[in-house]
N, C-alpha and C positions, 0 to 999 in steps of 0.2 A: 167166320171171317171177322177180323177185328176192325171196327170203324175207326176207333181212337187208340193210338199207341203213344204213350208218354214214357220216355226213358231218361233217367239220370237228371231230372229236372231240379234246378236249384236257384235260389235267389237270396241275396243278403241285403240287409238294410243297416248301414252304419257298422258293419262288422258283425252283425248278428245274423246267423243263418235262420231265415224264416221258413224256408223249405230246403231240404237237403236230400238229394238223390231220390227224388220221388219217382215212382213208376206206376203205371196202371195200363191195363188193356181192357177195352170195352168192346164187346161184340155188337154187331149190328142188330138192332131191335131189342137190345137188353135194357133192363132197368137196373141201374148200378148205383149204389150208395157210397158216399164219401162221408164218414163220420169221425168223431173225435171230440175231446173236451174243448171248451172255449179257449181260443188262442192257439189251437193246434196247427193252424195254417190252412185251413180248408178254403176260406174265401180268398186268400192269397193265391191259392192254386187256380181258382176260377178266374181271377184277375190275369194270371199268367196265360191261361187257355184262351182268353178273349182278347189279349193284346193290350190290356190296361197297363201291365208290367211286362218288361222284357227280361227273361231269365238270364242269369249269369252263366248257366250251363244247361246242357240237355237239349232234347228235341221233343216236339209235339207234332205227331203225324195224324192227319185226318184223311182217310182214304189214301194213305201213302204219301200225302203231300205235306211237307214241313211248314208249319204255321209260324215258327219263331221269326220275329223281326217284322211281321206284317202288322198293319194298323188294325184297330178295332173294326173299322168299316170293311176292310178287305177280308178279315176273318169271318165277319157276318156273311159276306158275299160267298165265301168258300163253304158256308153251311153250318156255322155255329151261332146259336141264339141263346139268350139267358134271361132269367128273371133275377130279382134282387130280394134280399131279406126284407128291406124296407121298400114297400111297393113304390115304384116310380112310373106313374101314369101321368098323362096330360090331363090333370084334374078338371080344368075348365072347358076342355073339348068334350064332345059327345063320345059316347061308347063307340059309335060307328066310326068317327074320325080317328079315335085311338087305333083301331085296327086297320083303317085305310093307310095310316102312316107307314105301315110296313110294306104296302103294296106299291108305294110311289116309284120304287126302283124298277120294278118289272112293268109298271103301267105308266111310266112317266111321259109327260108332254112338254113341249117347249115353252120357254118364257112367253113368247108371243102368242102362242095358243091360249095360255092362261089369261094374259092381259086383255086380249081382244075377244076372248070366248069363242074361238074358232071351232069348227066341227070336231077336230081331234081332241079338244079339251072335253067336250060333252061325251064323246065316245069313251075316252079313258076314265073319266069320272063315273060314268054309268057302269063300266066294267069293274072298277074298284068297289062301287056300292054293292054290286051283286056278289063279288067275291067275299067282301066283308060280312054281309048278312049270312051267306052260306056258312062261313066260319063261326059267327056268333051263334048260329042255330045249333052247332055241335055242343056248345056249352049252355044252351038254353038261355041265351042273353039277347036273342033277336028282338024280343018285345021291348027291350030297354035301349035299343039302338040310339034313340034320340035324347036319352038322359045324359046329364053331365057325369063323367067318370067319377068325379069326386063325391057324387051323391049316392053311389052304390053302396050297399052293405059290404062289410069287410071281405067276407067269403067270395062275393061276386067280383070284387075288385081283383082278388087273387086269380080268379078264372079269366078275367079280362086281360090281366098281364100275360098269362100263358097264351091266350088267343093272339095277342099282339105279337108276341115272339114267334108264334107259328106263322104268322102272315109274311115273314120274311123267307119262308120256305127252307127251313134248316134241315140238315140230316142229323144234327146232334143238338139236343135241347138240355141246357144246364139250368137247374132249378135250385136256387139258393134259399134254403129253409122255407119251403113253400107253406108249411104248416104253422109257422110262427104266428102266435096271436090268435089261433083258431081254437074254438071249443071242440069237444069230442065229436059232435054230430057233423060239424064243418070239416073236421079231419077225415071222417069216414067218407064224406062226399068228395073230398079232394082226392083220396085214394082211388075212387072210381074214375074221377076225371083223368088222373095220370095214366091209369090203365087204358082208358079210352083213347087218350092221345097216342099211346104207344101202338095200339091195334089199329086205330082209324087211319093214322098217318104214317104207319110203318116206321115209327120214330125210335131213335135211340136216346135214352134219357140218363143223365148223370145228375144225381141230386145230393145236396148237403142237407142233413136234417138231424135234429136232436130228439124228435118224437120217435121213440123206439117202436111204438105200435105201428106207425106208418112204415118205418124202415123194414121191420120184420114182415109186415103185410104185403109189401109190393116189390122189394128189392130182390133180384136174382142172386147178386153177389155184392160184396162190400170190401172196401179198403178202410182200415182204421188209421188215422193219423194222430201222432202224439209228438209234440215239440218239433213239428216240421218233417218228421220222418215216418215211414211206414212201419206201423206196429204189428199189423196182422191183415191178411187178405184172404178171400175165399168165398165159399158158399155162406149165405146169410146166417143160417142157423148155427153152423159151425163156428163162425167168427164171433157171434154174440155170446157163445158159451166159452169162449177162450178166456182163460184165467188172466192173461196179460191185459186183455180188453176190459174185463170187469174191474181190475185193479186200477186201470187208468181212469175209468169213469167214477169209481168210488173213492179214489185217492188213498187207497190203503198202501 
């Protein structure tokens, strides 16, 4: 069963087609990669999937429901969460509070509850604390719960961003170059983290990545994008040995 179906997706900026007739089908619980040279349109596609941009054409179906035209918040509520190439944490907030931010929708309390510290406020805060600590423990970050997010080492910040995305209870997790800026040992650890997320949370993951070791190591299938169009798609090993793909990356 396909969790995500994207058909004939397109968008233009000033007459330039940034994405043209893009399509992809991602199965439930699949680790799927979207790769391509710089400027191929990968992040633009993520922005289309999450409602940052509205496409000029095409449809985006999540569990059969069309997301086109919905706001970023509504798309998140439908079950899509993402991380960014440039980490976007609340650096001055604690690790715990970064994750709690994702739980406010499901554990929200009224304005008056918060102002007057009524019993429901303490009840909901306690519930969010427990949920956040449980989630942080999956990433071995529970001992750092009271640290400022901005003080964490780079690799742990990446983990925290993934944890915060998961706190919104998505069915589809979009990872935008999660290995960017990592050294080889951090990348190996990240690969294990992504596998754990998929298995532990029954998660479907669509990721953009330039690190071919990570891509070949964890992705079940790939789509290669070039100049906004699908260049190749299929099983990971097959796609990575496609002559068209090699030429696009090497510029031959």
